[in-house]
C-alpha positions in Angstrom: -19.8 -2.1 9.8 -21.3 1.3 9.2 -17.9 2.9 10.4 -16.1 0.9 7.8 -18.6 2.4 5.2 -18.3 5.5 6.2 -14.2 5.9 5.9 -14.6 4.2 2.5 -17.0 7.1 1.6 -14.5 9.6 2.7 -11.6 8.1 1.3 -13.6 7.6 -1.9 -14.9 11.4 -2.6 -12.4 13.2 -0.5 -9.3 12.1 -0.9 -9.3 10.5 -3.6 -9.3 12.6 -6.7 -9.5 9.9 -9.7 -12.1 7.4 -9.5 -10.8 5.0 -11.8 -7.0 4.9 -11.3 -4.5 2.4 -12.5 -6.5 -1.0 -14.2 -9.7 0.4 -13.1 -10.0 2.9 -15.9 -9.4 -0.2 -18.3 -12.1 -2.6 -16.7 -14.3 0.4 -17.3 -13.7 0.9 -21.2 -14.1 -2.8 -21.5 -17.5 -2.3 -20.0 -18.4 0.6 -21.8 -17.5 -1.4 -25.4 -19.6 -4.4 -24.0 -22.8 -2.0 -22.9 -22.2 -0.3 -26.7 -21.0 -2.8 -29.0 -21.5 -5.8 -27.2 -18.3 -6.5 -27.9 -15.5 -7.3 -25.0 -11.7 -6.7 -25.5 -10.3 -10.5 -24.8 -7.4 -8.8 -22.7 -9.0 -8.5 -19.3 -10.8 -11.3 -17.5 -14.9 -10.9 -18.4 -16.3 -10.9 -14.9 -15.6 -7.3 -13.5 -16.5 -5.8 -17.3 -20.0 -7.7 -17.2 -20.3 -6.4 -13.5 -19.3 -2.6 -14.6 -21.4 -2.7 -17.7 -24.9 -3.9 -15.5 -23.9 -0.9 -13.1 -24.1 1.2 -16.7 -27.3 -0.2 -17.8 -28.7 0.5 -14.4 -27.8 3.9 -15.0 -25.8 4.5 -12.0 -23.3 7.5 -12.8 -19.9 6.8 -13.3 -18.5 9.1 -10.6 -20.3 6.9 -8.2 -20.5 3.6 -10.3 -16.9 2.5 -9.0 -18.0 2.9 -5.3 -20.8 1.5 -5.6 -19.4 -1.7 -6.9 -16.4 -1.3 -4.6 -19.0 -1.0 -1.3 -20.9 -3.5 -2.7 -18.0 -5.7 -2.6 -16.9 -5.0 0.7 -20.5 -5.2 2.6 -20.4 -8.9 1.4 -16.8 -9.8 1.9 -17.3 -8.0 5.5 -20.1 -10.8 5.9 -18.3 -13.8 4.7 -15.0 -12.9 7.1 -17.6 -12.5 10.4 -19.5 -15.9 9.4 -16.1 -17.4 9.2 -13.9 -16.0 12.0 -16.4 -15.7 14.9 -17.7 -19.3 14.6 -13.9 -20.3 15.1 -14.7 -20.0 18.7 -11.9 -16.8 19.8 -14.1 -13.7 19.8 -11.7 -11.5 20.9 -9.0 -12.2 18.0 -12.1 -11.9 15.7 -12.7 -8.8 16.6 -9.3 -7.6 16.1 -9.7 -9.2 12.4 -12.6 -7.2 12.2 -10.5 -3.9 13.1 -7.8 -4.7 11.0 -9.6 -5.4 7.8 -12.2 -2.2 8.6 -9.2 0.5 8.5 -6.8 -1.8 6.1 -6.0 0.8 3.3 -5.3 -2.0 0.7 -8.7 -3.3 1.3 -10.2 0.4 1.8 -8.7 1.1 -1.6 -10.1 -1.5 -3.1 -13.9 -1.1 -2.0 -13.8 2.1 -3.9 -11.8 1.1 -7.0 -13.2 -1.6 -9.0 -10.7 -4.2 -9.3 -10.4 -8.1 -9.2 -8.5 -8.6 -6.1 -11.5 -8.1 -3.8 -14.1 -10.5 -5.7 -11.4 -13.2 -5.5 -10.9 -12.6 -1.9 -14.7 -13.2 -1.4 -14.7 -16.4 -3.5 -11.5 -17.8 -2.4 -12.5 -17.8 1.3 -15.7 -19.1 0.5 -14.0 -21.9 -1.5 -12.0 -22.5 1.6 -14.8 -23.4 4.0 -16.2 -25.7 1.5 -12.8 -27.4 1.1 -12.3 -28.0 5.0 -15.7 -28.9 5.3 -17.0 -25.5 7.9 -20.0 -25.1 6.0 -21.1 -28.7 5.7 -24.9 -29.2 4.1 -25.9 -31.5 1.6 -23.4 -32.8 -0.8 -25.9 -31.2 -3.7 -25.1 -27.7 -1.8 -22.2 -27.7 -1.3 -21.3 -28.9 -4.6 -23.1 -25.9 -6.1 -21.7 -23.6 -4.3 -17.9 -24.6 -4.7 -18.1 -25.1 -8.3 -20.2 -21.8 -8.8 -17.3 -20.0 -6.3 -14.2 -21.9 -8.7 -16.1 -20.8 -12.0 -16.3 -17.4 -10.9 -12.9 -16.9 -9.4 -11.6 -18.1 -12.7 -13.3 -15.6 -14.5 -12.1 -12.6 -12.6 -8.5 -13.7 -12.5 -7.7 -16.2 -14.6 -4.4 -17.2 -12.3 -7.1 -18.6 -10.2 -7.4 -21.8 -12.4 -4.4 -22.7 -10.4 -6.6 -23.1 -7.1 -8.8 -25.4 -8.9 -7.1 -28.8 -8.0 -6.3 -28.4 -4.7 -9.6 -26.8 -3.6 -11.3 -30.1 -5.1 -8.9 -32.4 -3.7 -9.7 -30.5 -0.2 -13.2 -30.8 -0.6 -13.2 -34.5 -1.5 -10.9 -35.4 1.2 -12.5 -33.8 3.8 -15.6 -36.3 3.2 -13.6 -39.2 1.9 -14.6 -39.8 -1.2 -13.4 -38.6 -4.4 -16.5 -38.7 -6.1 -18.0 -35.6 -4.2 -15.5 -33.3 -6.5 -17.2 -34.1 -9.7 -20.3 -31.8 -9.2 -17.9 -28.7 -8.2 -15.6 -29.3 -11.0 -18.4 -29.8 -13.7 -20.3 -26.4 -12.7 -16.9 -24.5 -12.9 -16.1 -26.3 -16.3 -19.1 -25.3 -17.5 -18.9 -21.6 -16.6 -15.4 -21.2 -18.1 -16.2 -23.1 -21.2 -19.0 -21.2 -21.6 -17.2 -17.9 -22.1 -14.5 -19.8 -23.9 -17.3 -20.4 -25.9 -18.6 -17.0 -26.3 -14.8 -15.9 -27.0 -14.4 -17.8 -29.9 -17.7 -16.6 -31.3 -16.5 -13.0 -31.3 -12.7 -13.5 -31.8 -12.7 -16.7 -33.9 -10.2 -18.5 -32.7 -9.6 -19.9 -28.5 -8.2 -18.1 -26.0 -7.5 -19.2 -22.4 -9.8 -16.8 -20.4 -8.2 -13.4 -21.7 -5.0 -12.8 -23.7 -3.0 -10.9 -21.4 -1.5 -14.1 -19.6 0.5 -14.7 -22.2 1.8 -11.3 -22.8 2.6 -11.0 -18.8 4.6 -14.0 -19.4 6.7 -12.5 -21.4 6.7 -9.3 -19.5 8.1 -11.2 -16.4 10.9 -13.1 -18.4 12.9 -11.3 -20.9 16.7 -9.8 -20.9 15.1 -6.3 -20.3 12.8 -7.4 -17.2 14.4 -6.3 -13.9 15.3 -8.7 -11.4 13.6 -7.1 -8.7 10.6 -4.7 -10.0 9.5 -8.0 -12.3 6.0 -6.1 -12.6 7.4 -2.6 -13.9 7.4 -3.4 -17.8 3.6 -3.9 -17.4 3.0 -0.5 -14.8 4.8 1.9 -16.1 5.9 3.6 -19.9 9.7 3.3 -19.7 10.3 5.0 -23.3 13.3 7.3 -23.5 15.1 4.9 -21.1 17.9 3.5 -23.4 17.9 0.0 -21.5 14.5 -0.7 -22.5 14.7 0.5 -25.9 15.5 -2.5 -27.4 12.2 -4.5 -25.0 10.3 -2.1 -26.8 12.0 -3.1 -30.0 10.8 -6.9 -30.1 7.5 -5.8 -28.2 6.7 -3.8 -31.7 7.8 -6.5 -33.4 5.3 -8.9 -32.0 2.5 -6.8 -32.0 3.1 -6.5 -35.8 2.4 -10.4 -36.2 -1.4 -11.3 -37.3 -3.2 -11.3 -33.8 -4.0 -15.1 -33.7 0.0 -15.5 -33.3 0.9 -13.1 -31.0 -0.1 -15.0 -28.1 2.2 -18.0 -29.5 4.8 -15.4 -30.3 5.1 -14.0 -26.7 4.8 -17.6 -24.7 7.8 -18.8 -26.8 10.0 -15.7 -26.5 9.5 -16.2 -22.4 10.0 -19.7 -22.4 13.0 -19.3 -24.7 14.5 -16.7 -22.5 13.5 -19.4 -19.1 15.5 -22.3 -20.8 18.6 -20.4 -21.6 18.9 -18.6 -18.8 17.8 -20.9 -15.5 19.6 -19.1 -13.1 18.0 -15.9 -13.8 14.7 -17.5 -13.8 15.4 -18.8 -10.3 16.5 -15.3 -8.9 13.6 -13.8 -10.6 11.1 -16.7 -8.5 13.0 -15.7 -5.2 12.1 -12.3 -5.6 8.8 -12.7 -6.7 8.0 -14.4 -3.8 9.6 -11.1 -1.8 7.5 -8.8 -3.7 4.6 -10.8 -3.6 4.2 -11.4 0.2 5.2 -7.7 1.0 2.9 -5.4 2.2 0.8 -3.3 -0.1 1.4 0.5 -1.1 -1.3 0.7 -3.7 -3.1 2.9 -1.8 -0.1 4.8 -0.2 1.2 5.4 -3.7 -1.9 6.5 -5.3 -2.7 9.1 -2.5 1.0 10.2 -2.3 0.8 11.4 -5.8 -1.7 14.0 -4.5 -1.2 14.3 -0.9 2.1 13.2 0.2 1.2 13.4 4.0 -1.9 11.1 3.4 0.2 8.9 1.5 2.6 8.1 4.1 -0.4 7.9 6.8 -1.0 5.1 4.3 1.8 3.2 3.7 2.6 3.1 7.2 -1.4 1.7 8.2 -0.8 -0.7 5.6 2.8 -1.9 6.8 1.0 -2.5 10.5 -2.1 -4.2 9.3 -0.2 -6.6 7.1 2.4 -7.1 9.8 -0.6 -7.5 12.3 -2.1 -10.5 10.7 1.3 -11.9 9.3 2.4 -12.3 13.2 -0.8 -13.3 14.2 -1.2 -16.4 11.7 2.6 -17.1 12.8 1.7 -17.2 16.4 -1.5 -19.6 15.4 0.6 -22.0 13.4 1.4 -24.0 16.1 -1.6 -24.2 18.3 -4.0 -27.5 18.8 -7.2 -25.5 17.1 -6.1 -27.0 13.7 -8.0 -30.0 12.2 -6.9 -32.5 10.6 -5.5 -32.2 6.9 -6.1 -28.0 7.2 -2.3 -27.3 7.5 -1.1 -29.1 4.4 -4.4 -27.7 2.5 -3.7 -24.1 3.6 -0.3 -24.5 2.6 -1.1 -26.2 -0.6 -3.8 -23.0 -1.3 -1.1 -20.3 -0.9 1.1 -22.2 -2.8 -1.0 -23.0 -5.9 -2.4 -19.1 -5.9 1.1 -18.1 -5.7 2.4 -19.6 -8.6 1.2 -17.9 -11.7 2.9 -14.6 -10.6 5.8 -16.6 -9.0 6.2 -18.0 -13.0 5.3 -14.1 -14.7 5.7 -11.3 -12.1 4.5 -10.1 -8.9 3.4 -7.5 -6.6 2.3 -6.5 -3.4 -0.9 -6.0 -4.2 -1.5 -9.7 -5.8 -1.3 -10.8 -2.3 -4.6 -9.5 -1.0 -7.1 -12.5 -2.0 -4.8 -14.3 0.2 -5.2 -12.1 3.6 -8.7 -14.0 4.1 -6.9 -17.2 4.7 -4.1 -15.5 6.9 -7.2 -14.1 9.1 -8.4 -17.4 9.1 -5.6 -18.9 10.4 -4.8 -15.8 12.9 -8.3 -17.2 14.8 -6.9 -20.2 15.3 -4.4 -19.2 17.6 -3.8 -19.6 21.3 -3.8 -16.9 24.2 0.4 -15.0 23.8 2.7 -16.0 26.3 6.3 -15.7 26.7 6.9 -19.4 27.6 5.5 -20.4 24.4 7.0 -17.7 22.4 10.9 -19.6 23.7 9.5 -22.7 22.6 8.8 -22.2 18.7 11.2 -24.0 16.7 14.4 -22.7 14.6 12.5 -23.2 11.7 9.6 -21.3 12.7 11.5 -18.2 13.4 13.5 -18.3 10.5 9.8 -18.5 8.4 9.1 -15.1 10.3 12.8 -13.6 9.8 12.6 -14.5 6.2 8.9 -12.6 5.4 10.3 -9.2 8.1 13.8 -9.5 5.4 11.1 -9.4 2.7 9.5 -6.2 4.3 12.9 -4.2 4.4 13.4 -4.9 0.9 10.2 -3.9 0.4 10.7 -0.5 2.1 14.0 0.0 0.6 12.3 0.0 -3.0 9.5 2.1 -2.1 12.3 5.0 -0.4 13.9 4.8 -3.9 10.8 5.6 -5.9 9.1 8.0 -3.6 
């Protein structure tokens, strides 16, 4: 633990020149508006700006604020991870998991730059434990815990709403009583509706969690969205590129509408494109799946801009850590340690989390909240042997090859950008 915190302090203070890169800058601005004006930019989900505003209210200097919030999240994540993987019985593999996450550049970056992925990773792992009955206790305690986690997940990232049915179904199925899901569902619903009421009071109209959702659907489903880099229109300014000028013309026409009409206009344009070009949509779902499960490059790309050598080291380390987790989870899939229904629930959870990003656009960073579930699966594995390796089915090998091809495609993409 101490070594991982020291590594993050070195990264944040000496390697990262900008303490608020990318979306973190906008979250900081939203927090300042909330603190100074009592007004929150509805484009962003509310949980992280409120958390940052709390740190500002306590007087934490901005050069330390993001790191303090991130390190706090990392310590909580590390504690939850340990409490999950070590009770599974394979302590040697548990130590490997600890070491991987301690040096994993993607998680080092998330631990010093305040973004929403690490909080959602914590909440998803805790929800998973309650859903499979691993933290079994009283119905009241478990229902409260699961409900609060589900509510907070949506307030950190609105797309997490897709996880509610799966988590609640798993929670009820493990206990053989569907009625137990009522309490966590009500708690999560009250939390989200409370935010909706606050947003309606501020804006005078209903917005589903945050207004970026409709815009994101449009960004990933228009005539100018690249078929592989489906995220690019949301992360880069491509003004001046003749290919994208019609996109900006259409975007400006929507932005010229009254603000209360813009969400509907973005949704209408996106669904019109999907319905008239189903083949294109199917292709993009495939490429979104490929990028979603490629190794993350946010830390390496951020460092590469200021220190190319450190950036390349980070990219290589990200790939190694991710592939180790992937291979360990793949090896563990045939283990007898899986209990009744756990494989189905695991697949449904991964699928439900991925669904919003397959519909809109995806990026490797988006898979980070799922990696604790890969770690959980990895610890289930038996000891490695070549005899058992030879017994793996052709379908199992096919799945592994497809995921490895995802990484090859992503490396080609990165080589083109660096």
